[in-house]
C-alpha positions in Angstrom: 0.0 0.3 0.3 1.1 3.7 -0.3 0.3 6.4 1.6 0.7 9.0 -2.0 -3.4 10.3 -1.7 -2.5 11.1 -5.5 -2.6 7.5 -6.3 -4.5 4.2 -5.5 -3.1 0.3 -4.9 -5.3 -2.3 -5.6 -4.7 -6.4 -5.1 -6.1 -8.4 -8.0 -5.7 -11.7 -8.9 -7.5 -14.0 -12.1 -6.8 -17.5 -13.3 -4.3 -19.4 -15.5 -5.4 -23.1 -15.8 -5.3 -24.4 -12.1 -3.2 -21.5 -10.8 -4.1 -18.3 -9.5 -2.1 -15.0 -10.3 -2.1 -12.5 -7.7 -0.5 -8.6 -8.5 -0.9 -5.5 -7.5 -2.4 -2.4 -9.8 -1.8 0.7 -9.7 -3.2 4.0 -10.8 -3.6 7.5 -10.7 -6.8 8.8 -8.3 -9.8 9.7 -9.8 -12.5 8.5 -13.3 -9.8 8.2 -15.7 -9.4 7.0 -18.3 -6.0 5.9 -18.0 -3.2 4.2 -20.3 -1.8 1.3 -18.8 1.2 -1.1 -18.8 1.2 -4.5 -17.8 4.6 -5.6 -16.5 6.2 -8.6 -16.6 9.3 -9.5 -14.2 12.5 -11.2 -15.2 14.4 -14.3 -14.7 14.0 -17.2 -11.9 12.3 -16.3 -8.4 12.1 -12.7 -9.1 8.7 -11.0 -7.8 6.2 -8.6 -9.0 8.0 -6.1 -7.0 11.2 -6.9 -8.7 12.8 -8.5 -5.7 14.5 -11.9 -5.3 14.9 -14.0 -2.6 18.1 -14.7 -3.7 19.4 -11.1 -3.1 18.6 -8.5 -0.1 16.6 -5.6 -0.1 13.0 -5.4 -0.7 13.4 -2.1 -2.9 11.9 -3.1 -5.8 11.9 -1.3 -9.1 8.5 -2.4 -10.5 6.8 -1.1 -6.8 9.2 2.4 -7.8 8.3 2.1 -11.8 4.5 1.3 -11.1 3.7 4.5 -8.6 6.0 7.4 -11.1 3.7 6.3 -13.3 0.5 6.6 -11.6 1.6 10.3 -10.5 2.2 10.7 -14.2 -1.4 9.6 -15.4 -0.6 6.2 -16.1 -1.9 2.7 -14.8 0.2 -0.3 -14.3 -0.4 -4.1 -13.1 2.2 -6.4 -12.1 2.3 -9.6 -10.9 4.2 -12.7 -9.6 4.7 -15.1 -12.3 3.7 -18.9 -11.5 7.3 -19.6 -10.1 7.6 -16.9 -7.9 6.0 -15.1 -4.8 4.3 -16.6 -2.0 2.2 -19.1 -3.7 5.5 -20.6 -5.6 5.9 -24.0 -3.5 2.0 -25.3 -4.6 2.3 -23.8 -7.9 5.0 -25.6 -8.9 3.5 -28.8 -7.4 1.0 -28.2 -9.7 2.6 -27.4 -12.7 5.4 -29.9 -12.5 6.7 -31.1 -15.8 4.4 -28.4 -17.6 5.6 -25.0 -17.0 6.2 -23.4 -20.8 6.6 -20.4 -22.5 3.0 -20.6 -23.1 2.3 -20.6 -19.5 3.8 -17.0 -19.2 2.0 -15.7 -22.4 -1.3 -16.7 -20.1 0.0 -15.2 -17.2 0.4 -11.6 -19.3 -2.5 -12.3 -21.6 -4.8 -12.7 -18.2 -2.8 -9.4 -16.8 -4.0 -7.6 -20.0 -7.7 -8.9 -19.5 -8.2 -7.5 -16.3 -7.0 -4.1 -17.2 -9.0 -4.5 -20.1 -11.6 -5.2 -17.9 -11.6 -2.4 -15.9 -13.7 0.8 -16.6 -11.1 3.2 -15.9 -8.5 2.1 -18.0 -8.2 2.2 -22.1 -8.8 -0.7 -23.6 -7.1 0.5 -26.9 -3.9 2.1 -24.9 -2.5 -1.0 -23.1 1.4 -1.5 -23.2 3.8 -4.3 -22.3 7.2 -3.7 -20.3 9.4 -6.4 -19.8 12.8 -6.5 -17.8 15.2 -9.3 -18.9 13.5 -12.7 -19.2 10.5 -10.6 -19.1 11.2 -9.4 -22.7 10.7 -12.9 -24.1 6.9 -13.3 -22.4 5.9 -9.9 -23.8 7.1 -10.7 -27.1 6.0 -13.8 -27.5 2.4 -13.1 -26.3 2.3 -9.9 -28.8 3.4 -12.3 -31.9 1.1 -14.4 -31.1 -2.6 -12.8 -32.1 -3.4 -12.0 -28.8 -7.0 -11.1 -28.4 -6.2 -7.7 -27.2 -3.2 -6.8 -28.2 -0.7 -4.4 -26.7 -0.8 -0.6 -28.3 3.1 -0.7 -27.6 6.2 -2.5 -26.1 8.9 -1.8 -23.9 11.9 -4.2 -23.4 13.8 -2.9 -20.9 17.3 -5.0 -20.6 16.3 -7.5 -23.4 18.8 -10.0 -24.5 20.3 -10.0 -27.9 20.9 -13.8 -28.2 19.8 -17.1 -26.8 20.3 -17.7 -23.4 22.2 -20.9 -24.3 24.7 -19.2 -26.7 25.3 -16.6 -23.4 25.8 -19.7 -21.5 27.7 -21.3 -23.6 30.4 -18.1 -23.3 30.3 -18.0 -20.2 31.1 -21.8 -19.8 33.9 -20.7 -22.5 35.3 -17.9 -20.3 35.6 -20.2 -17.3 37.3 -22.8 -19.2 40.1 -20.5 -20.2 43.4 -21.7 -18.5 41.5 -24.7 -16.9 43.9 -27.8 -17.1 41.8 -29.6 -20.4 39.6 -26.4 -21.0 38.8 -27.4 -24.2 38.0 -30.6 -23.5 36.0 -29.5 -20.8 34.1 -27.1 -23.2 33.1 -30.0 -25.7 32.4 -32.6 -22.9 29.7 -29.3 -21.4 28.5 -29.0 -25.3 27.7 -32.7 -26.0 25.8 -32.8 -22.9 23.9 -29.5 -23.6 23.5 -31.4 -26.9 21.8 -34.8 -25.6 19.6 -32.5 -23.3 18.1 -30.6 -26.2 17.2 -33.8 -28.0 15.2 -34.6 -25.2 17.6 -37.2 -23.5 19.3 -36.8 -20.1 22.0 -34.8 -20.5 24.6 -37.1 -18.3 27.4 -34.7 -17.3 30.7 -36.3 -17.5 32.1 -36.4 -13.8 35.8 -34.8 -15.1 33.8 -31.7 -15.7 33.9 -29.2 -12.7 31.3 -29.8 -9.9 29.8 -26.2 -10.8 29.4 -26.8 -14.3 27.5 -30.0 -13.8 25.2 -28.2 -11.6 24.2 -26.3 -14.4 23.4 -28.8 -16.2 21.6 -30.5 -13.2 19.2 -27.5 -12.4 18.0 -27.6 -16.1 17.0 -30.7 -16.2 15.2 -30.2 -12.8 11.6 -31.5 -13.5 10.1 -28.4 -12.4 11.7 -26.1 -14.9 10.9 -28.6 -17.7 9.8 -27.9 -20.8 10.1 -24.3 -20.5 13.9 -25.2 -19.9 14.5 -26.2 -22.7 12.2 -23.3 -25.3 13.9 -20.5 -23.1 17.5 -22.1 -23.9 17.2 -20.8 -27.7 14.3 -18.4 -27.2 16.1 -15.3 -29.0 14.6 -12.1 -28.8 16.3 -10.5 -32.1 13.8 -12.1 -34.2 11.0 -12.3 -32.0 11.2 -8.4 -32.6 11.7 -7.8 -36.4 7.9 -10.2 -36.1 6.2 -7.1 -34.0 4.0 -4.1 -35.9 3.4 -2.1 -32.7 5.7 0.5 -31.4 8.4 -1.0 -29.6 11.4 1.2 -27.4 14.2 -0.8 -26.1 16.4 0.4 -23.3 19.3 -1.5 -22.1 21.7 0.7 -19.4 25.5 1.3 -20.4 25.9 -0.1 -16.7 24.3 -3.4 -17.0 26.3 -5.9 -16.4 24.4 -9.0 -17.4 22.6 -7.7 -21.0 25.5 -5.6 -22.9 24.9 -2.5 -24.1 26.4 -2.5 -27.4 26.6 -6.5 -28.0 23.2 -7.2 -27.5 22.1 -3.5 -28.9 23.6 -4.0 -31.6 22.5 -7.6 -32.2 18.6 -6.4 -31.7 19.4 -3.5 -33.8 20.3 -5.1 -36.7 17.5 -7.5 -36.4 15.0 -4.5 -37.2 17.0 -2.5 -39.6 14.7 -0.5 -41.3 11.6 -0.7 -39.1 10.7 2.4 -38.2 8.2 1.7 -35.0 11.3 0.0 -32.7 13.1 3.0 -31.3 16.5 2.7 -29.1 18.1 4.0 -25.8 21.0 3.6 -24.2 20.8 5.5 -20.8 24.4 6.1 -19.6 24.0 5.3 -16.0 21.1 2.5 -15.7 21.8 -0.9 -14.7 19.6 -4.3 -15.6 16.5 -3.5 -13.4 16.7 0.5 -14.9 18.4 1.7 -10.9 20.9 4.6 -11.0 24.5 2.9 -10.7 26.7 5.8 -9.5 30.1 3.4 -10.2 31.7 3.4 -13.2 32.0 0.5 -15.7 35.1 -0.9 -15.5 34.5 -0.8 -11.5 31.7 -2.5 -11.4 31.8 -6.5 -9.7 29.0 -8.6 -10.6 28.6 -10.1 -7.5 28.8 -6.7 -5.9 26.1 -4.6 -8.3 23.3 -8.1 -7.7 23.7 -7.4 -3.9 22.9 -3.3 -4.1 19.9 -4.1 -6.8 17.5 -3.5 -3.8 18.8 -2.1 -1.6 17.5 1.0 0.5 18.8 3.8 -1.1 18.3 2.8 -4.8 16.4 4.2 -7.1 15.2 4.2 -9.9 17.4 5.9 -13.1 15.7 8.9 -13.7 17.8 9.6 -17.2 15.8 6.1 -18.2 12.3 6.7 -16.0 11.9 10.1 -17.9 12.9 8.6 -21.5 10.0 6.0 -20.9 7.6 8.4 -20.0 7.8 11.0 -22.6 8.0 7.8 -24.8 4.5 6.5 -24.0 3.1 10.5 -23.5 3.9 10.3 -27.0 2.0 7.0 -28.0 -1.3 8.0 -26.1 
């Protein structure tokens, strides 16, 4: 809840098959009608506010952004995906072996329907905003002819290449300098090929334990078939299929998605398309927060530990650009 009298916060829920999805709508006080944004969180156990139990702090970017939007006349709905939030244990048991990209698209479809059903929300001005992995779910929703298409899309920190490609590069970097590094990388590739073919990965015991654990996590029953779909999901070609206006935001202080590498791949995929715009704010990190340190000083573990610290704030340059983009489309 918020003490700001100029905005209202309302708890919502909707069904996706046997699962109940829980979310929070934040909107300006008054009768509207208002444009609205459906927010989709990133990977792992990241909740509706973009907090994660794996990281300290509860000062989530989505919560902050929702209130900023409401103060500027724009409603929003953010939600706990089925594998996140307080109901994750019961949901995972229900979805064991059934979790898929389609489930996440159905969650977003429910959020859009909820927004469209509100008398004070403009059905023709509902936008999607995804962060990190959430960008894939927004794109997947829009290109599959939904009943209520999004009026526009904001992609915050979208990867410009498939997850599997990124993972291979990370593993390759870690094998450099190791005894038999080339052999270890080959063993990893062989295990991944088996896993993608629907067979057990059966990691070779010669592989470092950390690499074996990565493969074992991919095979966890709760993750399938979603993990295989995500492994090859690629935002670049999906972006080229979208006809509504799109804004891509990748911060130059993002150390998970690189504004040059990923940004260039995404730009090449939509070369000549006038409906897609790009913005690379100087001090924005992976979750739209302001990062004061120079890029060369950033260490991954330390940055993530500060994502949702009490003093961490949204980057004003990124937020202003998003607000101006939305206002130009309303």
